[in-house]
N, C-alpha and C positions, 0 to 999 in steps of 0.2 A: 394541808397548806392553804384551803380558804379559809378554816376555822385559826390558823395563824395570824393570817391578814386580818380578819376580824377581831381578833383578839390586840393585835398590836395596834389597831387604828381606835379601839375602846380605849385602851391603856393610854396611848399617846395621842388623848384626842387633840390636845393644843396645837401638836406639830400638823396633824391632818387637817385641824379646820384654820390654821395659817395658809397651808400650802393651797387651798381651796381658795383662800381669800386671794392669793399669789393668783390662783388661775383667771379667777374672774376678772382682777385687774388686768392683767395683761390680754385676756380674750377681749375686752373692750377696746384696749389699743390697737389689736389686731385687726376687728372690725371695722374700726375709724380708719385704718390704713389700706384696708383690701381694696384692688382694683376693681371697678365695677362693668359690666356688659349685661348684654340683653340674653346671649346665648354662650355656650363654650365655643373654641374654635371648632367648628363641624366640617371643614373641608380637610381633604387630606392633604401631604405635601405635595404641591405640585408648582411645575417651573412653566413659565409662559414665554415664548421665544418670539421675536417679532422682528421680520425683514422686509426692510423699505425694497422695492423695486420700480422704480419710478418708470412708466411708461410699458412696462411689460403686462400684457393681457394675463386673464384668469389661467388660462391654458398654460401659457409661457411660465408664470408664475408656479405654477404647480410642477412641469417639467423640471424646469431650470434651477428653482430654488427649494421649494417644499420637499422634494423628493431626495434630494441631495442630502437636505439637513435629517430627513428621516432616516434615511441609510446610515447616517453617523451617531445618532443617538438612541436608536432602537436598542442597543445592547445596554444602555446604563443599569448601571447594579441598582437593584431595587425597584426598577421601573413597572410599573403595573398594568398600565394603558395609555396609549397616545391617539392623539387626533389633532387634526390640521383644517386650516381653513384657508384657502388660496384664492384670491380675488385680484382684480386689476390693480395693479402697485404694491401688492403687501402679501406677507405670508404670516399666519400666525399659528405658532403650534402649541400646544399644549400637553405637557409631561405628567402624569399622576404617578406617583410613588407609593408604596406600600406604608401603613401608616409608622411602621419600624425605621423608616429612614429619618435622618435628620436633615430637616430641609436647607440648612447652611451647606452641611456636606454636598446634598446632591445639587445646590447651586454652583459650588465650587467644581464638580464632576463635570457638570455640564457644559462651565465657561471654559474648563480646558478641552474639551471635544469639540466645542464651536471654532475654537483656533485652528483647528484642522481642517474645516469646511469653510471658511472666509475665502481662502485664496482660490478655491475652485470656483466659487460663483461669479456669472456674467460681469462683465464693465458696467459701472453704472450702478450697480446692485450693491446698497450697505451693509456693513458688515451685520449679521445677526446680533441682536441683544436682548438679554434678559431684561423683564419690565421688573418695576419694583417690587419687594416683598410685600403683601399686604395681608392685612386678617381678613377671617372670613365674612363679615360684614363689608368690609370694604369702604364703604363711605362713612365719611362723619359729618360733613356739611355740603349742602347746595346751594350756593350764592349767587346774586346775578348783578347786573350792572345796567341800567340803563340811563339816558341823558337826552336833554331838549337841546342843550347847546351844542356838543361833542359830536362829531360824525362817528359812524361805526367802525373807521379806523384808527380814530383816536381813541376811542373808547377800547378797543383790541389792544392796543399799544399799552395801553394804562394797565391791563389785567397781564398782557404778557412780560412786561418791563418794570413795574412799581408792584402789583397785589402779588403774582407768583413768586416771586424770589422771597417775598415778606413771609409769605405763609411757609413756603420750602425748608423756612428757618425756624419755624416753631415746632416745638419738641411732641414727636410721635407724628408728624407728617410725614407721606411717604412719597405723594403725587400732587400733582393738581392738573386736572385736564380741562382744558379752556373748548368751548363750543361757542361759534357765532363771530360777528363782528367780521372785520375784513383786516387780514393781515399786509401789512404795508410790506411793498417789494417795490425796487427800482427796475421799470420793464422798458426793454429797446423793442418797440414794436416797427418791426421791418415791414416794407412795403415792397411784394416782390419784383415789380417793375422797376424799381431804383435798383436792385440788385442786378436785372439785366442790363441797365442803362451803364453800370458803372463796373460789370463783368464780376463782379462779387459773389461770394457763397455764403449761407448763413456761417458756417465755419470760421470765415474771415472776420465775421461780426462778433462771434463768441469769445475768438480769441482777443480782439481790441476790448472788449468788454472787461474781460479779465487782466488785462495787461494795465487798463487805465484805474482799476481800483484793488490790486494788487500791494499788498506792503511786504517790505524786505528790511530786515536790519542792516545798517551801514557799519558796522563795528565800533572803535572807537582810533583816536589819536592821543600819543602820548606826547606831553610837552618836558620841559627841562623838571619841572615841580609838581606836575600833575596830569591825571588822564581825564580826556574829557570823551564822552559818549556822544558819537554822532548820531544826528536824528534827523533821518529824512521827512520832509512831507510833502506830500504831493497826489496822495488818494482822493479821487474824484469823491465827492461826499453831498452831491447835489444832483438832480437830474439836469439841471442847467449846466453843471461841469461836466457831465457823463456826456451830454449831447455834443460838446465842445472837443471829445478825444477825435485824434484822426485814425481814419481807418486807412485812407488812402492817398498817397501824394506822387502827384505825376504831372511831368511837365510844368512843375511849378505851383499847381492846384491841388489843395488838399480836400479829402474828401472827409467829412465829418461824420459821425455815429447821428446825428440830426440830419445829416442831408438823405439817409437813406429809410428813414421814417421818424417816429417820435419818441423821444426819450421822456417817458411820465414816471410818476408815482402812482402806481396801480393796487391793486390787490393780488394777494398768491390765488392761484386756482382753487375755490374754496372745497373743504371736504365735510365742511360741520355748518351748521346754522342755528341761530337761536332765538325764540319769542319767550316774552316775558310778560304774562298777564294780557297777552294778544298783541305784543308789541315788540318790534326789533329791538333786540340786545344781545348782552354777553353773559353766559352762563358759565360758573366755574364750580367743578365738583372735585371736592377735597379727598384724597384717602389716608389714611391711618396706617402706620408700621404694623407687622405683625407682632401681635402679644400686647399693644398699647390699649391703654385704656380709652374707652371711648369716649368717655364724660369729660376726662382728663384734657384729651385733645382736642375736644368741641371747645374747651373753656380756653385753650392755649389758643386756637385760631380764633375766635371770638376776641380775646383781648389784642391780636394781632389788627383784626378789622378796627377795634375801636381806636387804636392809634393812627389806622389810614382815614378813618372816616372824617375828620375835620378838612382833610387835603382833601380828598375826593368831592366833598361839599363845595368846596370852594371853586372847584373846578366845572360845577355843575353837575354832579356823576349821582345819582342815587344808588346806594347800594341796598340790596334786597338780601338781607342777611340771613334768611333763612327760609328757602324755596324748600329745603331739605334738611330735616334735622334729626337722625336716629335718634339722639339722647332722650329729646321726649319721651321715647315709646321706652327707652330704657328707665329714667327717671320714674314714670308712671309704672312701670310693672315692677320696679323695687319698690315702691311704695306703696302697692298694693298688697305686697307679697307682705311688707313688714306691718300693714295693718292686718292683715290674715293671722302673723303671729301674734301681734298682742291682742285682738281680740279672741281667738282662741285661746291664748293664756289665761285671759279675763275668764272665761267661761271654764278651763280647768279650776282655776281657783275657787270659782264658785262651788262647783261638783264636789270638791274636794271638802270643801267646809260643810255642804251640807250634808255630807256622808261620815267625813270623822267628827265635824261637829266639835273640833276642839282646834283652838289657833295654833298649838304647839305643833300636832302631828300635821295639820295643814303647811304650815311654814316648812318642818323637816321634809315633805315629801315634793314641795315646790322647789327647793334649792336645787333639785335635779336638773329641772330644766334649763336653769342660765348656766350652770356649771357645765352640764352635758354640750349642751349646743355651741356654748364659746370653745370648749373645749377642740369639738369639730371646727371652727372658724379656726382656731390658732395653728391648727395642721395644715387646714387648707391655705391658709397665709403663708405658713411656712414653706411649703412646695409651690407656691406662685400660682396657685388656683384662684379666680376672680369669684367675687359675688356675682351672681346671675341669676336669671329665672329659674335654671334648674340646681343649681347648690340651694338657694334660699329654698328651694320647692323641695327639696329632700330635707331641710331642716323641720319645714313647715309640716311636712308628713310625718315626722319623726315626733313632732312636739307634744302629741298626746302619748307616745310609747315611751320618751325617755324618763317619763314619771313612774311607768309600771313597775319597774325592779324597786323603786323607793317605796312607793304604796304598798307593795306585798311586804317589803321588810318592816315599813312602819308600822303597819297595820297588825302583823302578826307580832312583834316585839310588844306593841300596846297592849293585846289582847292578854299576851303570856305575863307583862307587869300586872295587868288587872287583875287575872288569875292567881298570880304569886300573892298580891295582897289579902286575898282570902282565904291564905292557906294558914295552919294555926302557927307553923313555924315557916315564914317565907324564907327563901334561900337570898344569897345578895343579890342586891340588884345588876350588878355587873357581870354574874354567870348568867342571868336570866336574859341579861340583851344579847350577849353573846352567843348564848344557847338557842335561841329563839331567831336570832338572825342565821346561823349554820343550819337550823331544822329545813329552812325555804330556799337556802342558798344552793345546794345541787340542783336541784330541778331548775332554778330561774337561771343558772348560767347556761345549762345544757337548753333552755329555750332562747334564752337570747341570743346564743350562737347559732342555731336554726333559724330563727329573725334574721340575722346578719347573712348566712350562708345560702337563704333562699333568694338574696338578692344578686347572688353572682351570676345569673343568667343573663341579668341586665348588664352587669359590666362586661361579660364576652361578647356583648352585639357587636357586630362591625360596620363600618360605614358610617353613614351620618346620622343614624337611629345609634349607634354605640357613642358616637362622640357627642350627642346630644344627652343622653340618659346615664352615660357612666357617672358624671360628677354628680347626679342628682343620688344615684347610686352609693356613691364612695361619702357624700355628705351623710346620708342616711345610715349607713355601716358606722360611721364614726360617732355619730351620735348617739347609736344603739350603744355600741361598746363606752362609749366614756360613760353611758348612763349606769352600765354595770359594774364599773371602776368606782362610780361615786356612789353605788349601792353597797359597795363592799368596804367603804372606806368611810366616806362623809356620812353617810346615812346612819350607820350603826354609833357612830361619834357621838353624832347629835341626839340621836334617842337617849343614849345614857347621860348627856350633858341634860337633856331638857325634859325627859319623860320619869327619869327614875328616881328623881326626888319628890315627885307630885303626886301625895295619896288622894287629892279629893275625884278622880274619875274613876270610881268602881264599878260604872254601870257601862253598858255600849251605848251610843248614841241613840238617841229616841227614833231617828230616819231607820237606823239598822233595825231595831227592833220590831218593829211597825211592819218593814219589809220583809224580815224575817217569817213574823208571823202570818203571813198572807202567802208567802213563798211556799211554805212549809205544806201548808193546805194545797195548795196548788201542785205540789210536787207529789203528795200521796193521791192526788186525783190523776194524774199523769201515770203514776207507776202502777196504779190500780186498772188503766186505759192504755199502758203502753203502745199497743199494737195499733190502735187507732190514731194514737198520735204518730206513731211512725208512718202509717199510710197517709196521714194527711201531710207529712212533709214530702213525702215522697210525689204527693199530686203535685206537689210544686216543682219537685225537682225534676220530674222527667219531662215535662212541657220547656224548662228552661234550657234542657239539656240537647231537647230537640230543636229550640228555635235558636241556639248559640250560632250555627252554621250558617244561618241563614241572616245573621245580622250583615248590615253592609260597613264596609271598611273602607278607613282614610288613614293616611300616612300621617299627617298632622293636622289639626285644627286651623281654621282661619283664624291670622294672627289680627286684632284689632290694631293697628301701628297710628291709626291717624293719618295715613299716608298712602296714597296709591300712585302705581306707576301706570300708565296707558301706554300701551303699544301701538303705532300706526303702521302699517306697511303698503303704499301703492305699488302699483305695476313696475317692474325692474324698466332701469332706463329712465326713472321721473327725476327731474331735474331738482336740485335743492331750491332753487326761488319757487317752484309749484309745491314741493312739500311744505314752505314756510308759507305761501298763502292761504293753503287749504289749514295748515296747523293754525294759523293764526284765527280762522271760521271755527276749528274745534276748540280752542282755548277760550274763546269768549262763549260757547255755548256752555260750556261747563263751569265758566264763572257766574251762570246765571243760577245755578244749584246753590240753595240758600247755604249748605253747610261746607260749601268749598269755601276757603281762603284765599289760596294763590293757586295759579299754573303755571309752569314754566315747561318750553319746548325744548329739545336739544335733536337737533336731525344729523345724521351721518355720525362720523366719527373723529375722535382727535386726532392729532397728527404722530403722538407719542402713544394713544392707547391703544389695549388689545384687542377691542371691538373690530370685526368688519362691515361692519353697516355701510351700506350704500347711502346716497342721498335721497333714496324713497323710503328710507327707514325711518321712525321718528319714535322718540321718547317724550311723554310727558309725566312732568312731577306734579301732582296734583295733592296738594295740603290741604287737609280740613281744620275748620275751627278747632280751639281746643275744647277740650272737658266731654266730647262726646262720647256715650256708651257704645257697648255693643252693637246695641238693635239700630242706635242712629247710624253707627257706621256700616252695617248692613244696609239700610235705607239708602245712606247716599251712595254707597255700590250700584245698586240698583238702579237709582237717579243716573248716574254717572253711565251706565249701560244703556238705558234709554235713550240720551242723548247722542251716544255714538252711534246708533240706530240710523238716525236721520242722516248719516254720509254714507250712500251705498257707492260700491266698489271700490273701497279701502276695507283692509281688514285690521281689525281691533282686538285686543285682549287687555285686560288689567286684572293685577294682582297687587298684593302688599309686597313691599321692598324685602322682608327676611322670607316670605314664601317662596319669592324668585329667586332668591339665594341660595337655599336648600334645594329647589328643584335645579337649577344650575349645577350645583355640587353633585348632584346624582347623576345628571345625564347630560351636561353641558347645555341644557337649553332652559328657558323659564317657562316651561308648560309641563303639565304633570303627566301626559300621553306623548310619547315619542315612538315611532315605528321608523325603524333604520332599514333598508333595502340595500344590499351589498353586492357589488357585481363588477365586472372590468368596464363594461361600456356604457358611456356618459350617456348616450342616446338612449338606450335602453333602461337606465335607470331613472331617466326622467320620465318615460312612459309608465312604468312600473309605479314610479311616484305618483303620477297623475292619477292611475288606477287605485292607489292606496287613500289618497284624499277622497277621492268620489267615495269608496268605500266608507270610510270613516264621517263623512260627512251623512251619510244613511244611517248611522247611529243614532238613535235619540240622546240628546243630552252633548252631542257635538256643539263646539261653539270655535271660532277663529281657526279655522282647520287651514295650515299651510305649509306649503313647499318649501323647504327652507334653502333651498338652491334653485330657483326657478331657472329655466334655459328662456332664450329668446330676449337677451339683452341687445338693443340696439348696437349696433357695430359696422363702422368702415375697415372694408377688409382692403389691404395694399400687398398684392402678391406680385414680388419681383421676378422679373423675366431674365433668367440667366445668360439667355442669348444676346440681349440687349445691353446688358451690363458688359459683356465680354466686346461687345462691339464698341461701346463707348469706354472702355478702359474705367470702369468704376466697380469696386468691390461693393459687396451687399451692405458690409457697415458702415462704408460712407454713405449710402443711400439712408439708411436707416439713422444715421447720426443727424442728418440735415431732416429728416421727418421728426425725429424727438424735439430737436431745437425748433422747430417751425408750431408744432401743437403741443409738444409736452410742458414748456414753460418751466423746465428744471431749473434750481437755482444754479449760476455757475461762477457767482462771485459773491461779495458781503460789502456792505457798508456799514461801518460804525459810529454810532450816534451816541457819543457820552456811553451811558450804559448797555444800550439798546444794540441790536445787530440784527441787520435788515437785508436779505435776499435780493441778488440782482440776477434777471431773468431776459433770456431774447427770445421772442415768439415773432409770428407773422401778427400784422395787424390786424384787428378786430374783424373787419370787413372780410377780410380773406380766410378767417378762420371758422367763420359761422355758417359757409354756405360748403357742404359737400362737393359739390360740383367745381370747386375752386382748388380742392386738392391736387388735381392731375396739372395743374398750372405751376406749381411750386417748383422755381428754377433750381437747375443742379448745374456745378460746374466740373464739366468733363475734362480726361487727363490732358487735354491738349489745351485747354483754356475755353471750349467752347460752352455756351450755354445751351441747356436741354431740358425741357419740362417733366416733370416726373411721370407724366400720363404717358409718355412714350418708352419709359422702362418699366412699368408695372400695369398689373390689372387692378383697377380699383372698383369696389361696388359695395353696395350697402347689402348688410347681411345681417343673421341673428349670431349673437356669441353668447358666452357665458358669463354671469355676474359672478359666481360662488362656485367652486369646487372643493368638496367634503371628503377627508378621509379618518379613519378610525383604523387604528393597529397598520397603517399603511396601505389598507384596502381604500378604494372607493366607494360613496355610498350616497344616496338620496336618503334625507330624512324628512320624513312628515310629522308635523307637530299638532295637538289639540286641545284646547281647554274644554272642559266637562263643566256644564252647568245644569243644574237640577236633579243630579243623581251622584251618586259616589263613583270615584275613578274605577275601584275594582269592578263594578259591576259594569260601567261602559268598556272596559278594555276585555272583560269575560266576553261581552256581546260583540265586542271590534273583531277579536282573534277568530270569531266564527264565521264572522261576515267575511273577511279577509281571505279566510282559507278558502270559502266557498265560492268568492267572485274571482278569486287571481289565481291564475296559471302561473308559476315561476319558472323562467327558462333555467337550464342546467346552468349551473355555475352562479345561479343568483340565490339570495336568501333574504328572509323576511325576519328581523328580531325586534321586540317590545324592548323597551325600558323605559324609566322613570317613576312616579311615586307608587302605581301600582307594585311594581316589581319589587321596589325599594321595602315595600311595607309586606309583601308576600315573603321575603327575605328575612326580614326582621321577627316577623312571627314565626316562620319556622325555626331561626335559631334558639327563640325564646322557648319552644316546645322541647327541641332536640335539648338543649342545654337545662332546661327544667326536669326533664326526665332524668338525667345523669344525677343533677343534683338532688333529684326527689330518692335516689338510693342512698345516697349518703345521708339526706336526712331521715330516711327510716332506720339507720343505722345508729344515729345519734338518739333518736327516740328510745329505740331500744335498749341502748346504753343507758338511757337515764333511768326507764323505768322495769326494766330485767323482765319484761313481759311479751311475749308475743300478744296474749290477747289485749294487753294495754296498748299495744304498738296499732290493734287493729280499732280498737276504740277511738284513738286519738284520730286516726284516717278517716274515720266515719263523720268527722263534722267539714272536712274540707268540700266535699260536694255540697252541702247546705249553705257554705260561704258561697259557694259559685252560683247559687239560686240567687241570693238577694243582689250580689253584683249584676248578675243577669238582668233581673227585673228590673234594676235601675238604668241599667243600659236601653232596655226597651223604652223604659216612662220617659227616658231623655233622647229619645229619636233614634234609637236602634242601630247606633252606629258604633263599632269600634276602631278606636286608632290604638297607636302603639303606647299612648298614654294610659287608655283602658287598659291595656294588656298587663302593662307593667304595674296597675292599681290592682290586677287579678293577682300578680306575685306578691305584691305586698300584703294584701287581706288573707293569703295563704298563710305567712309566715304569721302574722299576728293571731290568726284561728289556732293555728299549733300550738303556740306559746299559750291561750287561754285553756286547751284541751290538757296539754302536759300538767297546768298549774292544779286543774280540779284533779285529775288522775293521779299524780304523786300525792295529794293530799289524802286519798281515800288509802293510798299504800300506807302512809305515815301513821294515818288512824290504826290501821288493822296490824303492822308489823312494829311500830315503837309504842304507842299506847296501848296496843292489847285490846282493840275492840275485836266483837266476832263478825264475820262479812255478813251482813243482813240489811233488810229495808230499814232497820232505825239508823245505821252506820252510814247508809247510801245518804239517808235525809239528813243527817248531822253532819256529814261531809261537805255536802253540796249548801247546805245553811251557811256554814262555817267560811266557804268562799264565794257565797253570795256577794257581799259587800265587796271582796276586791275584785271579784269577774265583773261587776257591775260597774264598778270604778273604773278598772282600768277600757272598759267598752265605751263609757260616756266622755271618758278624758278625752281617748283617741278619737273617737267621733267629733266631741265638739271642738277638738282643736283642729279638725278638717273640716268643719260646718262652713268657717267663712269663704274658704278655698271652694266650697261645691256651690255654694248658694251665689257666687259671683264669679260661675264660668263663664268665660268670654269676655270679662275683662281684661285689659292690658295686663301682661304678666300671670294671669290666672288661666289662660287659653289651654295648656297641656296638663299643670296641675289638677286644672279643676275637675276634667273626666276622670282621672286619678282617684280624685277625692270623694267623686259620687260613687263610684264603683266599690270603695272601701267601706263608706258609708251604708250602702246597701247590703254588701256582705257582713258589716257586723252585727246589722238587727238579725239576720236570719242565722247566723253561727252563734251568736249569745244566747237565743232563745232555744236554739237545738242544747247547747253546751248546759244550759241551765234546766231546762224542762225534761227534755228526752235523755242526755247523756246520764243522769244516775240512772234513770229505767234501764236504760241498755248495759251500763255496767254492773248492775244489780243480776240482769239475767244471763249476762254474759261473761263479766269478770269474774275473775279468781284470784281474791287478794288473800295471803297465807302471812302467819305470823314470824317464820323464820327466814322464808326464803320469797324473795320476788319473782321466782322463777314460774312460770305457770306449767 
């Protein structure tokens, strides 16, 4: 069948070359239309449900909201895990589904189940709502607003009602979270003594405010010839109008809302704050839709902002349009990889020309590069796979290999045509071309399939590693298989068209002759002293094998995004105002660093966001000046940590954005080390959590050790006394409603101003709300109309409560996280396990579990090894089918350990740290090594079985010298194709592929030396090649 394909391609070469041109043209089009991203979608299908529960404490949210929703959703189809966070006023539940689940169907299922639980939640709790579906990277742009003319309230209104709606209408935007400013609210601030004076309750005030701001439709009026819509206008639309609303009318006198307190325009109880460059402002974080192109969405948002900018400037608003711009890293990464591809391609061209020393043969070989890579791009584009650092990395790694099949074909055809011209009666050129191509095709096909097959363990990785590296493997395999198709069709067609009619090339290129002369002499020396050469190689192999298990391990290398996220955590109960004050000082300190361009602080959480951060928590977006290299960014991080060390009493951690997203996807937290303590009692969990934190702090390298759900949140406990409630004829809910109205500031109505909607709230006056001692004076109206203070109905005392309660799989837990500085995470976790096991005795019913980067890496490496072992068996079968000899199979496999030597030595030379990328590099290296070994051994078989040479030292030398040029060319083009990636390791876009390239380069050196120098001697001593049968 292969011979027929080659015959067809040569005889109908015009059709084949026309199709090749078509593929080239369409590939360029697909390349221009492909979506751009930095990483593939690496998060599993997940659904986040947020439920607002105003006024409820964390304990109440857990019991009354979170547990009820968890009980309903726990049986969802495809659900893999469920975690939740309950804080005062809000519940957030995250459902993680298995990778086979369709995310849209999962959301539909969850939505149906939520309808059954909404009616069972307490009064005043909002219906559970799913957050918008967004991509793995989640954010596309962070912008800010500051003004010297407008107040923070006016600035927030512009953000809420002008900017946010415009950005949400931009294609690809899923949500806009807003931090800081002051949210406008109409407030009725009640004086308690006035309530007592007029015999009114807070509920009377609430009802009056609701009646004053309500809207009703009036209906229609039909006349003889037309219908009139009746429109009633009377809603209070200002604080002054609202203050004039009648609250009580008695004996001809009216008591207005303004008579029992102040009616003013104030700000909602804040849940967030923002500083920009150390000054107050408003920050907007824009999220993109699931599967959208970040670069395109960024451009859409920036186009919308460009439209808004003139109007904003006219109002005295300064727009900070790039506080955080992930597209910068994406563009830089893609550009670096494109440059690596171009430079690698240029080096391949130079090598091919030097070895082949013929423009035509070099051109034929090089056609395989664009056709193979563009064919892969066409397939990726067809299935909607974006171009990102991983897919481009796969193509970059394949760059040198896609030309291998063509080189082997061209070199053999070129040599056979040259030999044919020297015969007394040359055969027809078309027969020589077809025969020469068929001669090497069988072994090449097996070798190519083996190279593709060896990447299957990468495709079968689960979790984040699988989602990151599978696109790289797919792109690599597509390019390799496309190169085989090109070698079967386009290469022989071009060879016949461009080489068959040229008579001047009757001798080998000078470079080849020079190399063969010296190589033959070296080979004879090695054959005479083959034992010594083998011992020398074993001398390198054994130390490498011994050292390999002791290398440090990291999941992913540091990503040089030009942007850092700094987390700051103060003591529970810290106010927003205090976090903002300290944050302004931190911002100014960070701005003193020469490489820092901008700093924006975000405090707390957004009203609609999935985060449950309290006012004690801040994030700083620290953006660096453009154009900084890997070393400069590393120094910037060191400077940032140095500045943060000057703020004692606060916990700080700093990471790049994508590193945090990967960590958060793995464990739910933005830290590499996670220790979860499971158990039923929260007090015991708190004690164990503190013990774990103490143990982690004792491990060298620990930094920013944080108990995620710390106790001791200041709380005012109001415990109602049932005997007193019964005495005065009050129900508990009546008292709770009054307390919530007094101190909760809940929205009870709305006022419409053009396109803006502002809330109306009733609360006690500021002076009555700021002193805990005044709470007992809250007046309540009894069933018979008497006024009684709250202090007579309840025991009121200041105590410690809980800020956050965590669940995983429906169980309570306490989580302790840690950053790691100065050593690998795997080393840190190994020591931390021993210390925790030695220092902490767990009560019955309690358990400790590690999660995070080290566990994810160990799982990925374990899967790689297991999958590779399975694939290795299949590969051995294929090699045996290709060579039909057990001895030949063992000779081919003998080269693999020496490929490992070179890879291990380069890992040691570059820091002795293994990442998942390095492991994938070893997998790729083994495929390349097997391919080269198969080509040499199969050529020996051809010389003996087809050409009739006896198997002796002369044949071994002849076969090796004839395969010298193809082996050197393939090794050099593969190595030089990867060289730009290797030398720019750490630059944006090359952080993952760089270590892979380094491993492959090192392994290529040792495996090629063994293949060319030791393998012929081993084949001579242990190989058995017979004329009539390939079976040993």
